C-alpha positions in Angstrom: 127.3 84.2 122.2 124.1 84.4 122.4 123.5 87.2 119.4 125.9 85.1 117.6 123.5 82.0 118.2 120.4 83.9 117.1 121.8 85.4 113.7 122.6 82.2 112.9 119.7 80.9 113.8 118.3 83.5 111.9 120.3 82.7 108.5 119.6 79.1 108.6 115.8 78.7 110.0 115.1 80.0 105.9 117.3 77.7 103.8 116.4 74.3 105.6 112.8 75.1 104.9 113.5 74.2 101.5 116.9 72.9 101.5 115.5 69.2 101.1 113.5 69.3 97.7 116.6 68.2 95.5 116.8 65.6 97.6 113.3 64.8 98.2 112.8 64.7 94.5 115.1 62.3 94.1 113.4 60.1 96.7 109.6 60.5 95.2 111.6 59.9 91.4 113.3 56.3 92.5 110.0 55.3 94.1 108.9 52.7 92.3 105.1 53.0 92.2 104.8 55.9 93.9 101.5 57.5 95.3 100.6 61.4 95.1 99.1 61.3 98.4 102.9 60.4 100.4 104.2 63.7 98.7 101.5 65.4 98.5 103.2 68.3 100.7 106.0 67.8 99.2 104.6 68.9 95.7 103.0 72.0 97.9 106.3 72.8 99.3 107.7 73.2 95.9 105.2 75.5 94.6 105.4 77.5 97.4 109.3 77.8 96.7 108.9 78.7 93.3 107.1 81.5 94.4 109.1 82.5 97.0 112.0 82.8 95.0 113.1 84.2 92.0 113.1 82.7 88.7 116.8 81.1 88.5 117.0 77.5 86.4 121.1 78.1 87.7 119.6 77.2 91.8 119.8 73.2 92.2 117.0 73.7 94.8 114.8 76.0 92.2 115.3 73.3 89.7 114.1 70.6 91.8 111.1 72.5 93.0 110.2 72.5 89.3 111.0 69.1 88.3 108.7 67.8 91.3 106.0 69.6 89.7 107.1 68.5 86.2 107.0 64.5 87.5 103.2 65.3 89.3 101.3 67.6 86.8 100.6 64.9 84.2 99.7 62.0 86.2 96.7 60.8 88.2 96.7 63.0 91.3 93.3 63.9 91.9 94.4 67.9 91.3 93.2 68.6 88.3 94.1 72.4 87.2 91.9 74.2 84.4 94.3 76.2 82.4 92.1 77.4 79.2 90.5 81.5 79.2 91.1 84.8 77.8 93.9 85.1 81.0 95.2 81.7 79.7 95.3 82.6 76.6 96.6 86.2 76.9 99.8 84.2 78.7 102.9 83.7 76.2 103.9 79.9 76.4 107.1 80.5 74.8 108.2 82.2 77.8 106.6 79.8 80.3 104.0 82.4 81.9 101.3 79.9 81.1 103.5 76.8 83.2 103.8 79.6 85.8 100.1 80.3 85.8 99.5 76.1 86.1 102.1 75.7 88.7 100.0 78.6 90.9 96.8 77.3 90.3 99.0 73.9 91.4 99.6 75.8 94.6 96.5 77.1 95.3 94.3 73.8 94.9 96.6 72.2 97.4 96.8 75.4 100.0 92.9 75.0 99.7 93.5 71.6 100.6 96.0 70.8 103.4 95.6 74.4 105.2 92.2 75.0 104.6 90.7 71.5 104.5 88.7 72.6 101.2 88.8 70.3 98.3 88.5 71.7 94.9 87.8 68.5 92.8 87.5 71.0 89.1 86.4 67.6 87.8 83.0 68.3 84.9 79.9 68.3 87.0 76.8 66.4 85.1 74.9 69.3 83.9 77.1 72.4 84.7 79.1 74.4 81.7 82.8 73.0 82.8 84.2 76.7 82.8 81.3 78.1 85.4 81.4 75.6 87.6 82.0 77.7 91.1 85.8 75.8 91.9 86.7 75.5 88.3 86.9 79.4 88.9 88.1 79.4 92.4 90.8 77.6 91.4 91.5 79.8 88.3 90.9 83.0 90.2 93.4 82.1 93.1 95.3 80.9 91.1 95.7 83.9 88.3 95.9 86.1 91.7 99.1 84.5 93.0 100.1 84.5 89.3 99.7 88.1 89.0 101.5 89.1 92.8 104.3 86.7 91.2 104.5 88.7 87.7 104.0 92.0 89.6 107.2 91.7 91.4 109.8 92.4 88.4 112.8 90.4 90.8 111.1 87.6 90.3 112.7 87.7 86.4 109.9 86.3 84.8 108.1 89.2 82.6 104.4 89.8 81.8 103.8 90.4 77.9 101.6 93.0 77.5 98.9 91.1 76.2 98.0 90.2 79.5 98.9 93.7 81.3 95.4 94.5 82.0 95.3 91.7 83.9 98.0 93.0 86.2 95.9 96.5 86.3 93.1 94.9 87.4 94.6 92.7 89.9 96.3 95.7 91.8 93.2 97.8 91.2 90.9 94.8 92.8 89.1 94.6 89.7 90.4 90.9 88.5 87.2 89.0 89.1 85.4 91.9 87.1 87.3 91.6 83.7 88.6 87.5 84.5 85.4 85.6 83.9 83.9 87.8 81.5 
């Protein structure tokens, strides 16, 4: 009996970790004046779910995770996503690569804030070139690493285009930063 209970727990615990995304999305969407800080953890969990699972737009939970991200991506959340540069331009916009890179940056920024108390504002600082600001560069390279880890696994169903393969190779060799900002 104990073995069966343990086995059932091993199977069900991962399911309960994210099974609430669909209902949480509906709750958030029905909130007449949603406050981002109230839903920050939910947004982080949605980005985690996306990168913990293969792309599957037939899965209700996967779609709900993407909808949670979409709900907040154009809102004033205090989470500014710096999407520009050579790496971003190498990604194919027609195959959702840029979208998933944006989600990866969001995941990185929220992880740093929620789990490391490290705030990456990514806002223009007077007298500095935005693309050379330390927080912007950290957010972009951190997101790129998450994205590249994800696309490197073919089972995740997100192919990478030929222009971006040099970044995958550099990431695997540990030299991503050398080509990312040059």
